C-alpha positions as CSV (number, residue, x, y, z in Angstrom):
1,M,42.3,44.9,-15.8
2,P,38.7,44.9,-16.9
3,R,36.6,41.8,-17.0
4,V,36.7,39.7,-20.1
5,D,33.6,39.9,-22.3
6,V,31.8,36.7,-23.2
7,P,30.1,37.5,-26.5
8,V,26.5,36.6,-26.9
9,V,25.5,34.8,-30.1
10,T,21.8,34.9,-31.2
11,I,20.6,31.4,-32.1
12,T,18.8,31.2,-35.5
13,R,17.1,28.4,-37.3
14,A,20.4,27.9,-39.2
15,G,22.1,27.1,-35.9
16,A,24.9,28.4,-33.8
17,L,28.4,26.8,-33.5
18,L,29.4,25.2,-30.2
19,G,32.6,25.0,-28.2
20,S,35.9,25.9,-29.9
21,L,34.2,26.2,-33.3
22,G,32.0,29.0,-31.9
23,S,32.6,32.0,-29.7
24,E,34.0,30.0,-26.7
25,V,36.1,32.0,-24.3
26,T,38.9,30.6,-22.0
27,G,38.2,31.3,-18.3
28,D,40.2,34.2,-16.8
29,A,40.4,33.6,-13.0
30,A,42.3,36.9,-12.5
31,N,40.0,39.3,-14.2
32,N,36.8,37.1,-14.5
33,H,34.1,37.8,-17.1
34,T,31.0,39.9,-18.0
35,M,28.1,39.1,-20.3
36,K,25.3,41.3,-21.8
37,N,22.1,40.1,-20.3
38,S,18.5,40.8,-21.2
39,G,16.9,37.9,-19.5
40,V,16.9,35.5,-22.5
41,E,20.5,34.5,-22.6
42,V,21.9,31.1,-21.6
43,L,25.5,30.3,-20.7
44,G,27.4,27.3,-21.8
45,L,30.1,26.1,-19.4
46,R,32.7,23.5,-20.1
47,N,35.4,22.1,-17.8
48,N,38.4,21.4,-20.0
49,G,40.4,19.9,-17.1
50,A,40.6,16.8,-14.9
51,T,39.6,18.6,-11.6
52,T,36.2,19.9,-10.5
53,R,35.9,23.6,-11.2
54,T,33.4,26.3,-9.9
55,V,31.7,29.1,-11.7
56,T,30.1,31.8,-9.6
57,I,27.4,34.2,-11.0
58,P,27.2,37.0,-8.5
59,T,23.8,38.5,-7.6
60,P,24.4,42.2,-6.9
61,K,20.8,42.9,-5.7
62,T,19.2,42.7,-2.2
63,V,15.6,42.1,-1.1
64,D,14.4,43.9,2.0
65,G,18.0,44.7,2.8
66,L,19.1,41.0,2.6
67,A,21.7,39.9,0.0
68,I,20.6,37.4,-2.6
69,A,22.9,34.3,-2.5
70,D,25.2,34.1,-5.5
71,R,24.6,31.2,-8.0
72,T,27.4,28.7,-8.1
73,V,27.8,25.9,-10.7
74,Q,30.1,23.0,-10.1
75,L,31.7,21.4,-13.2
76,L,33.1,17.9,-12.8
77,A,36.1,16.9,-14.9
78,N,35.3,17.4,-18.6
79,E,31.7,18.2,-17.9
80,H,29.5,20.5,-20.0
81,K,26.5,22.4,-18.7
82,I,24.1,25.0,-20.0
83,V,22.7,27.4,-17.4
84,G,20.2,30.2,-17.5
85,P,18.3,32.2,-18.4
86,F,19.2,34.9,-15.8
87,P,16.5,37.5,-14.7
88,E,17.8,41.0,-15.3
89,G,16.6,42.3,-11.9
90,T,18.6,39.6,-10.1
91,Y,21.8,39.3,-12.0
92,D,22.5,42.5,-13.9
93,Q,24.7,45.3,-12.7
94,A,22.4,48.3,-12.0
95,S,24.6,51.2,-12.8
96,G,28.0,52.3,-14.1
97,T,29.8,51.1,-17.3
98,E,28.6,47.5,-16.7
99,Q,24.9,48.3,-16.5
100,G,22.8,45.6,-18.2
101,Q,25.6,43.1,-17.9
102,M,26.1,40.2,-15.5
103,H,29.3,39.1,-13.9
104,I,30.7,35.6,-14.2
105,D,33.6,34.5,-12.0
106,V,35.6,31.4,-12.7
107,D,38.1,29.6,-10.4
108,H,40.5,28.4,-13.1
109,A,41.5,28.7,-16.8
110,D,40.2,25.2,-17.4
111,V,36.7,26.7,-17.6
112,R,35.4,27.6,-21.1
113,L,32.4,29.9,-21.5
114,Q,30.0,30.5,-24.4
115,A,26.7,32.5,-24.4
116,W,23.6,32.4,-26.6
117,R,20.5,34.5,-26.9
118,I,17.3,32.7,-27.6
119,P,15.1,35.2,-29.6
């Protein structure tokens, strides 16, 4: 199955809803996720469980033939974090149907994801 999209909400002066009131997506450890990225997006991560969870943001690029290490984020039980922004040249897929998108891998359905664009 394809990766599950994390919709990006543009923040306005009127505000953007958070968590389950907004566009929060439940983690899919089997298919993982993708998010449109233009370099000004941030990702909200929430651990809805009682065990530490890990989110991995792969970096498909290389520098001088060397792989760039993936970004990993540890979420303690019931912890919330906002991470980003993510430079396009480091995190975005360079070609194919996912060009201009970044991958987000979760280790469990306890993880909740939400994305915002800061104009």
